[in-house]
C-alpha positions as a Markdown table, in Angstrom:
| # | Residue | x | y | z |
|---|---|---|---|---|
| 1 | Met | 82.8 | -154.0 | 101.5 |
| 2 | Asn | 81.6 | -157.7 | 101.6 |
| 3 | Ile | 82.9 | -161.0 | 102.8 |
| 4 | Ala | 82.0 | -164.0 | 100.6 |
| 5 | Trp | 82.4 | -167.7 | 101.3 |
| 6 | Thr | 82.6 | -170.9 | 99.2 |
| 7 | Thr | 84.0 | -174.3 | 99.7 |
| 8 | Thr | 85.8 | -176.8 | 97.6 |
| 9 | Glu | 86.7 | -180.5 | 97.9 |
| 10 | Thr | 90.5 | -180.0 | 97.6 |
| 11 | Arg | 93.1 | -177.5 | 98.6 |
| 12 | Glu | 94.3 | -177.3 | 95.0 |
| 13 | Gln | 90.8 | -176.3 | 93.9 |
| 14 | Ala | 90.6 | -173.7 | 96.6 |
| 15 | Glu | 94.0 | -172.3 | 95.7 |
| 16 | Lys | 93.0 | -172.1 | 92.0 |
| 17 | Leu | 89.9 | -170.1 | 92.8 |
| 18 | Ala | 91.7 | -167.9 | 95.2 |
| 19 | Arg | 94.5 | -167.1 | 92.8 |
| 20 | Leu | 92.0 | -166.4 | 90.0 |
| 21 | Ala | 89.9 | -164.0 | 92.1 |
| 22 | Val | 93.0 | -162.0 | 93.2 |
| 23 | Glu | 94.7 | -162.0 | 89.8 |
| 24 | Lys | 91.5 | -160.7 | 88.2 |
| 25 | Gly | 91.3 | -158.0 | 90.9 |
| 26 | Leu | 87.9 | -159.0 | 92.0 |
| 27 | Ala | 88.9 | -160.1 | 95.5 |
| 28 | Ala | 91.4 | -158.0 | 97.6 |
| 29 | Cys | 92.3 | -161.1 | 99.6 |
| 30 | Val | 91.3 | -164.7 | 99.9 |
| 31 | Gln | 91.9 | -166.9 | 102.9 |
| 32 | Ile | 91.8 | -170.7 | 102.8 |
| 33 | Glu | 90.9 | -172.8 | 105.9 |
| 34 | Gly | 90.7 | -176.5 | 106.2 |
| 35 | Pro | 90.2 | -179.2 | 106.0 |
| 36 | Ile | 86.8 | -178.6 | 107.7 |
| 37 | Thr | 84.0 | -181.1 | 108.0 |
| 38 | Ser | 80.7 | -180.3 | 106.4 |
| 39 | Phe | 77.3 | -182.1 | 107.0 |
| 40 | Tyr | 74.6 | -181.5 | 104.5 |
| 41 | Arg | 71.6 | -183.1 | 102.7 |
| 42 | Trp | 72.2 | -184.0 | 99.1 |
| 43 | Glu | 69.7 | -185.8 | 96.9 |
| 44 | Gly | 67.7 | -187.0 | 99.9 |
| 45 | Ser | 70.6 | -188.3 | 102.0 |
| 46 | Val | 72.6 | -186.8 | 104.8 |
| 47 | Glu | 76.2 | -186.6 | 103.6 |
| 48 | Asn | 79.5 | -185.4 | 105.2 |
| 49 | Ala | 82.7 | -184.4 | 103.5 |
| 50 | Ser | 86.0 | -182.8 | 104.1 |
| 51 | Glu | 86.2 | -179.4 | 102.4 |
| 52 | Phe | 88.3 | -176.3 | 102.2 |
| 53 | Arg | 86.6 | -172.9 | 103.0 |
| 54 | Leu | 87.5 | -169.8 | 101.1 |
| 55 | Thr | 86.8 | -166.4 | 102.7 |
| 56 | Leu | 86.9 | -163.7 | 100.0 |
| 57 | Lys | 87.2 | -160.0 | 100.8 |
| 58 | Val | 85.4 | -158.1 | 98.0 |
| 59 | Leu | 84.4 | -154.6 | 97.3 |
| 60 | Arg | 80.6 | -154.2 | 96.7 |
| 61 | Lys | 81.2 | -152.9 | 93.2 |
| 62 | Asn | 83.0 | -156.2 | 92.3 |
| 63 | Ala | 80.7 | -158.7 | 94.1 |
| 64 | Ile | 78.5 | -159.6 | 91.1 |
| 65 | Ala | 81.6 | -160.1 | 88.8 |
| 66 | Leu | 83.3 | -162.2 | 91.5 |
| 67 | Lys | 80.2 | -164.4 | 91.9 |
| 68 | Ala | 80.1 | -165.0 | 88.1 |
| 69 | Leu | 83.9 | -165.8 | 88.1 |
| 70 | Ile | 83.6 | -168.3 | 91.0 |
| 71 | His | 80.5 | -170.0 | 89.5 |
| 72 | Arg | 82.2 | -170.3 | 86.1 |
| 73 | Asn | 85.3 | -171.9 | 87.5 |
| 74 | His | 83.9 | -173.8 | 90.5 |
| 75 | Pro | 84.1 | -177.6 | 90.4 |
| 76 | Tyr | 80.9 | -178.2 | 92.3 |
| 77 | Glu | 77.5 | -178.6 | 90.5 |
| 78 | Thr | 75.9 | -176.5 | 93.2 |
| 79 | Pro | 78.6 | -174.4 | 94.9 |
| 80 | Gln | 78.1 | -172.6 | 98.2 |
| 81 | Trp | 78.0 | -168.9 | 97.6 |
| 82 | Thr | 77.2 | -166.7 | 100.5 |
| 83 | Val | 77.9 | -163.0 | 100.9 |
| 84 | Ala | 77.7 | -160.7 | 104.0 |
| 85 | Asp | 77.7 | -156.9 | 103.9 |
| 86 | Leu | 80.2 | -155.5 | 106.4 |
| 87 | Ala | 78.9 | -152.8 | 108.7 |
| 88 | Asp | 82.4 | -151.6 | 109.8 |
| 89 | Val | 85.7 | -151.9 | 108.0 |
| 90 | Gly | 88.9 | -150.2 | 109.2 |
| 91 | Glu | 89.8 | -147.2 | 107.1 |
| 92 | Lys | 93.4 | -148.4 | 106.3 |
| 93 | Tyr | 92.2 | -151.9 | 105.4 |
| 94 | Arg | 89.4 | -150.5 | 103.2 |
| 95 | Lys | 91.9 | -148.2 | 101.3 |
| 96 | Trp | 94.2 | -151.2 | 100.9 |
| 97 | Ala | 91.4 | -153.3 | 99.5 |
| 98 | Glu | 90.3 | -150.6 | 97.1 |
| 99 | Ser | 93.9 | -150.2 | 95.8 |
| 100 | Ser | 94.2 | -154.0 | 95.4 |
| 101 | Ser | 91.0 | -154.4 | 93.5 |
| 102 | Ala | 90.0 | -153.7 | 89.9 |
| 103 | Glu | 86.8 | -152.2 | 88.6 |
| 104 | Ser | 85.9 | -155.5 | 86.9 |
| 105 | Asn | 88.9 | -157.2 | 85.2 |
| 106 | Leu | 87.4 | -160.3 | 83.7 |
| 107 | Asp | 89.5 | -160.7 | 80.6 |
């Protein structure tokens, strides 16, 4: 199982991506946090912005399809997309995630 993260400018954008990922069966669960404050360098300047962080729980078999879905629907020109492979996942949670996820439901 993997955990993936991305950020958006507004809660509405975050909720749209979260709902889409879960409806398509590519993420078992998405949590939204924020607003958070991000500092970053963009086009030579140090910027800061309020953002909303999405934490997506995804089965390894769906990670590539989820990445494609998020990038296709993300409002940012260069969205954050980071994924971590989990070393330990509770058996009941893993089974729930498997039953809540599709093979690759992109239609």
